[in-house]
C-alpha positions in Angstrom: 22.1 44.5 87.0 22.2 46.2 83.5 19.5 47.0 81.0 20.6 43.9 79.0 19.5 41.6 81.9 15.8 42.5 81.5 13.5 40.9 78.9 11.4 43.3 76.7 7.9 42.2 75.7 7.6 44.0 72.3 9.8 44.8 69.3 11.4 48.1 68.2 9.5 50.9 66.4 9.4 54.6 65.9 7.0 57.4 66.7 6.5 61.0 65.6 4.7 64.1 66.9 2.9 66.5 64.6 2.9 70.1 65.6 2.9 71.9 62.3 -0.2 73.3 60.6 0.5 71.1 57.6 0.4 68.1 59.8 4.0 67.1 59.1 6.0 65.6 62.0 8.3 68.1 63.7 10.4 65.4 65.3 10.8 61.6 65.4 12.0 59.3 68.1 12.6 55.6 68.4 10.8 53.4 71.0 13.2 50.6 72.1 12.2 47.0 72.9 9.5 46.7 75.5 7.5 49.8 74.6 3.9 49.7 73.1 2.3 52.9 71.9 -1.3 53.6 72.9 -4.2 54.8 70.7 -5.1 58.0 72.7 -8.6 57.8 71.4 -9.3 54.3 72.4 -12.1 53.5 74.9 -10.6 53.2 78.4 -12.5 50.0 79.2 -11.4 48.3 76.0 -7.8 49.4 76.6 -7.8 48.0 80.2 -9.3 44.7 79.0 -6.6 44.5 76.3 -3.9 45.2 78.9 -5.3 42.5 81.2 -5.3 40.0 78.3 -1.7 40.9 77.5 -0.5 40.6 81.1 -2.3 37.3 81.5 -0.7 35.9 78.4 2.8 37.1 79.1 2.8 36.6 82.9 0.5 33.7 83.6 2.5 32.7 86.7 2.1 36.1 88.4 -0.5 36.5 91.2 -3.8 37.9 90.0 -3.6 40.7 92.6 -0.2 41.9 91.2 -1.5 41.8 87.6 -4.6 43.7 88.6 -2.7 46.4 90.4 -0.3 46.7 87.6 -3.0 47.3 85.0 -5.0 49.7 87.1 -2.0 51.8 88.1 -0.9 51.9 84.5 -4.4 53.0 83.3 -4.6 55.7 85.9 -1.2 57.1 84.9 -2.3 57.0 81.2 -5.6 58.8 81.9 -3.8 61.5 83.8 -1.4 62.0 80.9 -4.2 62.1 78.3 -6.1 64.7 80.4 -2.9 66.8 80.4 -2.9 66.9 76.6 -0.5 64.1 75.7 0.3 63.8 72.0 2.0 60.4 72.6 1.7 57.8 75.3 3.3 54.4 75.5 3.9 51.7 78.1 7.1 49.9 78.9 6.6 46.3 80.0 9.6 44.3 81.2 10.4 41.1 83.0 13.2 41.5 85.5 15.8 38.8 86.2 13.9 37.7 89.3 10.8 37.2 87.1 9.0 40.2 88.5 6.8 42.3 86.3 7.9 45.9 85.8 6.2 48.7 84.1 6.8 52.4 83.1 4.9 55.0 81.2 6.2 57.5 78.6 4.3 60.5 77.3 5.0 63.5 75.2 3.2 66.8 75.5 3.7 69.7 73.1 3.8 73.1 74.8 3.1 76.2 72.6 3.7 79.3 74.7 3.0 82.9 73.6 5.7 83.6 71.1 8.3 86.4 71.8 11.8 87.1 70.4 13.3 85.2 73.3 11.4 82.0 72.3 13.6 81.7 69.2 16.6 81.0 71.3 16.3 77.3 72.0 19.1 77.2 74.6 17.5 80.1 76.3 14.1 78.3 76.4 15.8 75.2 77.9 17.7 77.3 80.5 14.6 79.2 81.6 12.7 75.8 82.0 15.5 74.4 84.1 15.4 77.5 86.4 11.7 77.2 86.7 11.8 73.5 87.6 14.5 74.1 90.2 12.4 76.9 91.8 9.3 74.7 91.8 11.1 71.7 93.4 14.4 72.4 95.2 14.8 68.7 95.9 14.7 67.7 92.2 17.8 66.9 90.1 17.7 69.6 87.4 20.2 70.4 84.6 20.8 71.1 80.9 22.0 68.6 78.4 22.8 68.7 74.7 20.9 66.0 72.6 21.7 65.3 68.9 18.4 67.2 68.3 19.5 70.2 70.3 19.6 71.6 73.9 17.1 70.3 76.5 16.3 70.8 80.2 16.1 67.6 82.3 14.5 67.1 85.7 14.3 64.0 87.9 12.1 63.9 90.9 10.0 61.6 93.1 6.2 62.0 93.5 3.7 60.7 95.9 0.3 60.0 94.2 -3.1 58.8 95.3 -4.9 56.6 92.9 -8.7 57.0 93.2 -10.1 53.9 94.9 -13.0 53.7 92.5 -10.7 52.3 89.9 -10.1 49.3 92.2 -13.7 49.2 93.4 -12.7 50.7 96.8 -13.9 53.7 98.7 -10.5 55.0 99.8 -7.7 56.2 97.5 -4.5 54.1 97.2 -1.2 55.8 97.9 1.8 55.1 95.6 5.2 56.6 94.9 6.7 57.1 91.5 10.0 58.5 90.1 9.9 60.5 86.9 12.3 62.1 84.5 11.3 65.0 82.3 13.0 66.4 79.2 11.9 69.8 77.8 13.1 69.8 74.2 12.6 73.2 72.4 11.4 72.5 68.8 13.4 73.4 65.7 10.7 74.1 63.2 8.1 76.0 65.3 7.8 77.9 68.6 7.2 75.7 71.6 8.7 72.6 73.2 8.1 68.9 73.4 7.9 67.7 77.0 9.0 64.0 77.4 8.0 62.4 80.7 8.8 58.9 81.8 7.5 57.6 85.1 7.6 54.3 87.0 6.8 52.9 90.5 9.8 50.5 90.1 12.4 52.8 91.7 14.5 49.8 92.5 15.4 49.5 88.8 15.6 53.2 88.1 19.2 53.1 86.8 18.2 50.6 84.1 15.1 52.6 83.1 17.1 55.8 83.0 19.5 54.1 80.5 16.5 53.1 78.4 15.0 56.6 78.4 18.4 58.1 77.6 18.4 56.0 74.4 15.0 57.4 73.4 16.1 61.0 73.9 19.3 60.4 71.9 17.2 59.1 69.0 15.1 62.3 68.8 15.5 63.7 65.3 14.0 66.0 62.8 14.3 63.2 60.2 12.2 60.1 60.0 14.2 57.0 60.9 14.9 54.2 58.5 12.6 51.5 59.9 14.3 48.8 57.9 17.4 49.4 60.0 15.4 48.6 63.2 15.5 44.9 64.1 11.8 44.2 64.3 10.9 40.7 65.3 7.5 38.9 65.7 8.8 37.2 68.8 7.2 38.4 72.0 10.6 38.7 73.6 12.0 41.0 70.9 11.2 44.6 71.1 10.7 48.4 69.8 8.6 51.0 67.8 8.7 54.5 66.2 7.1 57.7 67.5 6.4 61.0 65.9 5.4 64.4 67.2 
């Protein structure tokens, strides 16, 4: 199966992340079809109710238990990312060829370390990050890549998590396994790095998700994208957005 076989639920857009004192975006990136950006200040209960409504509307034929588990797992991941200081968070919602619901979460965190002369060398920052990741998790796939925006460290690893049972109304926590890819992108206009993290429980379709995330990383730019060039559609089966940092 290829990424073209899946059906996205939203249309294209862009996002940006602001890290400068003047409040101007340091970098931009494009969110492909299927991604919806979250308001990080939104009330969690309202957000979950909105997600439930969206899933009910788009996947009416899916069993209630599956839809409930999907929403709760996504909300737990989102709360964890917000608590970690996420500047951007979005959810990817796809329908696989077999009709199954599939979801992934993207977040971007800006890291501002103590500035030293070595922090001006962007490739050096990416290299040191890759070395640190490899030391922390010898089983992870770690390397360096060159994006259009500049050098970046990349890390792919599996994680076993336990979702608090209270979110489900249960006493015991719920075990789950996720796969995630992280990109540490040293910033051009200020010290620090943007840490992009994408995670999903749908390991079966990891190759397709990795293709989608690779497209996002290739779109990272210091320049705001031309939104008129993005094929935005009002159809629920179209897809994409814009992000900024």
